N, C-alpha and C positions, 0 to 999 in steps of 0.2 A: 455662259455669260460672256465668254471671250468673243463669240460670234457677233454679238450686238455692239460691243465696244470697238471692235476692229472695223466694222463697216462704215461708221461715221457718215451716214447719209443725211444730207440736209433736207428740211421739209420740201424745198423746191425740187430736189432730186427725186424724192419719194413720189411726189405728184407726177413728175415726168415719167417715172417708171410705171405708175398706175395708168397713165394716159395711153400707154402702149396696148393695154388690154380693155380699158373701160372708157366708153364715150360719155362726155358731159359730167354731170354731178360734181361740179367744182367744189361746192361747200363741203360735201361729204369727204372728198379727197383731202381737202385742206385740214379738216378736223382730225382724220386718222393719221395724216402726216405729222401734225403737231404732237399727237398722242405718242407716236413712235419715237419722235425726236426727244420728247420729254423723258422717255425711259433712258435714252443714252445720257441725257443731261443728269438724271438722278444718279446713275452709276458713276458718273465723273464728279459728282458733288462731294462736299465735305462729309466724311463718314459720320460726324456728329448729328447732322440733320437728314442724312440719307433715308433713314428708316421712317422719318416723319412725312416724307414726300409721297403722297398717295396718287394713283393715276386718276385722271378724270374720265370716268366711264362715259360711253357715248350711246345715245338712243337714236337710231335711224328710223325715220318715219317716211313711208312711201309705198305706193302700190307694188304688187308683185312684178318681178321681171325687169326692174330698173337698175339693178346692179348692187344691191345691198350686200348680199352674201359674197359676190365676186370681189368687191372692194376689200372686205375683211380677209378673204382667202388669199388674195394676191399680196396683201400687206404682210400676212404671216409668212408667206413664201419668200418675200423680199427680205425680211429680217431674219429668216431661219428660225423663227420662234415656234414653240409647240402650239398648235392651233387645233381647236375642236369646235365643231358646229353641233349644237343641240337644239331640239325643239321644245319650247316651254310646255306645249300641250301634252308631251309624252310623260311628264313627271306627275306624280300624285302626292297628295299630302301625307305626312307621316301617319302610319296607322292603316293606310289603304294598301292593297296589293299593287305592286308596280315599282317603278324606279324612283329612288329618292334623289333629291337634288345633288347630294354629295357625290353621286356616281359620276357626275361630269368631271369632277376634279380627279377622281380615281382613273377615269379613262384618259384624261389629259396627261397624267403621270405615266401611265403605260406607254402612251404615244411618245412622250419625251424620252423615255428610257430606250425605246426602239431607235429613235433618232440618234441619240448619243452613241449607242452600240454600233450602229452603222457607220458613224463617223470614225469611231475608234478602230473598227475593222478595216476601214479604208486606209488608215494610217499604218497599220501593220501588214497590209496586203503583200507588200514587196517581200518582207521577211517570211510571211506564210508561204509565198510562192516558192522561195528557195527551199524551205523545209519540205514542201509537197514534191518538188522535183526529186529530192533525195528519196522520198518515200516511194515514188513511182519507179525510180531506179532500183530500189530494194526489191520491189515486186518483179521487175523485169530481170534483173541480175542480182540475186541474193548475195550479200557480201560474205566473203570468207572471214572466219574468225581471225581477228588481227593477231599476228605474232610479232615479236620484236624484230625490226628490220635493221641489219647492221649498216654502218655508214659506208662500208665497201660496196654493198649492193646498190645503195643510192647513187654512189659516184659513178657506177658503171652504166647509167641510163643511156649515155651516148651510144655505147656499143651493146644495146639490148639484144639478148639472145633468148628466144622463147623456149629453147630446149633446156637451158639451165635456170630460167626464171622461176621464182617461187609462185605458188598458187595465188598468194596475195597480190603479187605484181601483175600477174595475168588478169586477175579479177578487176584490179584498178584500171588497167588499160582498156579492158572491155567496157567498164562503166563509163570511162571518159568518152569512148566512141559513141555509146548510146546517149550520153549526155548531150553531145553535139547533135545527134539525130533528133533528140527531143526539142532542142532549141531551134533547129531548122524546120520543125513541123513535119518530119518524115514519118513519125509514128502515131499521128493523131487518130487514125482509124483503128489502130490495134487495140483489141479488147483486153482489159485486165480485171481482176477480181479485187474489190476493195471492201473494207469493213466499215459500216456506218452504224451509228446509234439508232436503235429502234425508237420511233416516235409515236407509239401506240398508247397515248395517254387517254384514259376514259374521260369522256365529255360529261360535264355536270353543270346544271343550272339550278339555283335555289331561289324561289320566290317567297317573300314573306315580309315581316316588319323590317324597319330600318336596321341595317347592319347584317342582316341575313344574307344579302347579296354578296357582301364582302366575305362572309364566312364560307359561302359556296366557292368563291375564287380560291380561298386559302386551302379548302379541302382538296380542290383540284390540284393545287401546287404540291400538297403533301403526297398525294397519290402519284404525282409525276416524279417527285424526288425519290420515292421508294423504288421506282423502276429504273432510276438513273444508274448508269454503270452496270446494270444487270444484263439486259438483252441487247445483243448486237446482231445485226443482220448483214449478210454478204450480198453484194450486188456486182454484176458483171457489166461493165460499161466501156465504151471507147475512151481512150486516154483523154481526148478533148473534153468529154463530159465529166470523166472521173476527176480531172484536174480542178474543175469548178467546184465540185462537191467537196473535195478534200481541202481546197483553199478556204471555203466557207467554214468547215469544221475547225481548221487550224487557226483561222482568224478569231473565231469565237473563243478558242482556248487561250490565245495569246493576250486578249484584252483583260484589263483589270476590272472585274465585275463590280467590286465595291466602289471603285472610283467612278464607274459609269452610273451607278445608282445615285451617288452624291451629286454628280454633275447634272443628272436629270432633275433631281429635286431642286437644285439651285436654279436651273433654267426655267422650270415651271413657276417657281415663286417670283422670279424677276422678269421673265420674258413671256410667260404664258398668256395666250389670248383665248377667251371663251366667247363664242358668238351664239347668243341666245335668240334663236329665230322664233317667230310667232308669239312674241311676248304679249301681244295684244289679246291673244286667246285666253290668257289667264287674268285679264282685266275684266271686272264686272261692268256690264253695260249700264251706264248711268240713267238711260231713258226708261229702263224697267226696274221698278223698286221691289224686286222679289227678295224675300227674306230668307230663302233657303235654297235647297236644290244644289245645282252645279256651282252656284256662286260661292257657297261655303268652301267647297274643295278648291276653287280657283284662288280664293283669298288665302287658303292654307298653303298653296304652292308658293304664292308671293311671299308669305311670312317665312317659309322655309328657304326661299332664295335670298332673303334679306341678309342673314348673317354671312352667307357665302360671299355675297357681293361687297358687303361693308368690311369684311376681313375677319376670318376665323381660322381655326385649325381643323384640318380634315385628316383622319387616319386612313392611310392607304397601306397596301401590303409591302410597299417599298420604304415606308417611313411617314412621318408627319409632314403635311404640306400646309404652309401658311398662305392664305389667299389675299392678304393685304395688298400686294403689289401686282396681282394678276389683272390684266385689262379685260373688262367685260364690255361687249358691244351688244346692246339690245336691238332688236329689229322687229318691225311689225307694220302692217298696212293701216291699222287703226281705222277701218271703214265703219265698223259698228260701234266700237268703243273709242275713247280718246285717251291720250297719255295721262290726263288728269284722273282717269278712272282707276289707275294703279294706286295702291295704297301709298299715302304720303311719304312714308319712310323709304319705300323703293324708288319713288320718283326722285327723292333727294340724292340717291346713289347713282343717278344717271344725269349729271349736271349739264353735259353737252348734248343738245338736241339738234339734229340736222334733218331737214325735210328734203327728200329727194324728188326731183321733178318727174312728171310723166314724160314718156318719150314721144317726140314729134316725128313727122315724116323725115325731116332732115337728119334727126338722130339715127333713125333706122338706116338711112343711106350711109352715114358714117360708120355705123356698127358693121355694115356689110363690106366696107372697104378699108377702113383704117387699122383696126386692131390686128396684132400679130396672129391671133387665133380666129380671125373672121370666118364666118360660116362658108362664104364663097371660097376662101383659101383652103378650108378643110375639104370641101367637095372636090376642088381641083387636085389636091394631094391624093385623095382616095382614088380618083379615076386615073391619075397619072401612073399609079401603080399597075394599072392594066393597059398602059400604053395609049390612053385616050386623053387628049388635052382639051379642057373646057375654057372658052374665052367668054367672060361675062362683059357684055357691052355696057357702057355707062347708062344709056337710056333704059336698058333692061333692069339694072340695079335700082334705078330711080322708080321704075314701075312697081318693082317688088316692094320697095319701101312705102310707096303710096297705098298699095293693096293692104299691106300689114297695118298701116295706120287706120285705114277705113274699117277693116274687120275688127280691130280693137275697139273702135268707136261704136260699131253696130252691135257687137255681141258682148264680150267680156274683155276688159283690158288686162291682158296677161303680159304686157310689156314686150321685151325682146324675145321671150319664149315663142311669141307668135311667128317669128322668122323661121324657127325650126319647122313649124307646120307648113308655112308657105313654101319654103324651099324643098321640103320632102315631097310635097304635092307637085311642085314644078318639075322636079327631076326624076320623079317616080318612073316614068316611061323610059328615060335614058338609062337610069341605074339598072333597070330590068334587062335592057337590050345589050348591055355590055357584060361579058365579051362575046356572047353568042352571035348577035347580029352586027355589032360594031366592035371590031377587034382592035382597031388603032385609028389614028388620025386626029383631026381637030374638029370640035363641035362648038359652034358660035351660038351663044344665048343672046338674042336680041329682044327688043320690045314686042315685036310681032309674036315671037315664040312664047313669051311670058303671057300675053293676052290670050293666046290660043289655049295654053295649058291651064290657065287659072280662070278662064271665062265662067265656068260653072260655079267656082268658089265665090266669085264676086256677086253673081246674080242670085245665088241661093240665099234667101232671107233667113232660113233656119240656121244653116251652117253648123248643124249639130255634129256632122261627120268630122269637122275640122277643129272642134274645140278640144284642147288637150285635157 
């Protein structure tokens, strides 16, 4: 909870951060920015009314590949909130074999606990490193059993005589020398034998009615606990690798696991974000008035989703989680069905509706040039690792954007994902030639090169080879 209250990002700042990775979709960005800021406002509000302030869940409507998932994912990363993406079509109605809707909250809790533990381990890493240094020294130079040292022997340090010194003094001086060598990195490749806990826990998965899935997890934990502290294995590693392994073990031991669980539960309940993709797949098509079949199961999934979204308690292996203040973001293309085909109760739980625009040729050009993680920048970074520099000319990028827009119109509109197909086809020959034929140097991608490489793709009316 501290993480959200400390950040204090304004809606405008949130949108500015999202703009670094996502092109366009201003309405969707504004909606999620307000939703995130409202969480900060709720945590800062009067405790008497805090529990009454519920989040305004968002329903994103738009074709595939326009940035729905990316907006939610970046929002969660920005706020440091536990985030999980689930597909509504993967859930089944209670009584059917498969995953029940409560499993999304259990998964979110597991994820939050891992996040909190990693943060806690980071905080104690310095202390763990000091302990590990002493452990490595103990392996290299086993300590002599300490005997009471007189004050006289301590005072004679200036005139240290190895012939008259005690074993304890000699040992300490040797350890000090080795400690300096460790700090200077002189012993990194020296191999030592360390003891680690054996992680051979039997894997188990249980399918069945609601609750059985959780029972399967608990059984696995029980079996894992039985083996804890029992089997330990020895590994011989260079000090450089052994240090990392030992720091991880020591950090895990130093953290307060009970406090981690409580912090994780708190974070899930107040900051958790669940992104329900393909929510349109569980909506019944209003154009077909079928009275049974798949529609029954779809409505069942919607009715199971309803209590989770509107606020209920879910039992997890870490404790009870209240879903009242978890932010739910629904997403769907709604090509066949409409938002109004969802059951009325569920519609009411997604009061904020945002329509995302289809991407234009100009959007594709911006996607290829502006974001921090633009595809062109990714390919440049990959080939730079082999000593080859790619220079994408502006007219080449505009031509790629034009071809992507044309192919989306002629075949299937898959949004920005089309750029992955176009660029992989464009650079296939180059990626294959590096480093055998092209070991280093600069390669310029201009409009002529784009037309030459993608000529067949544009002319082919079927385009089946290029559909993702």
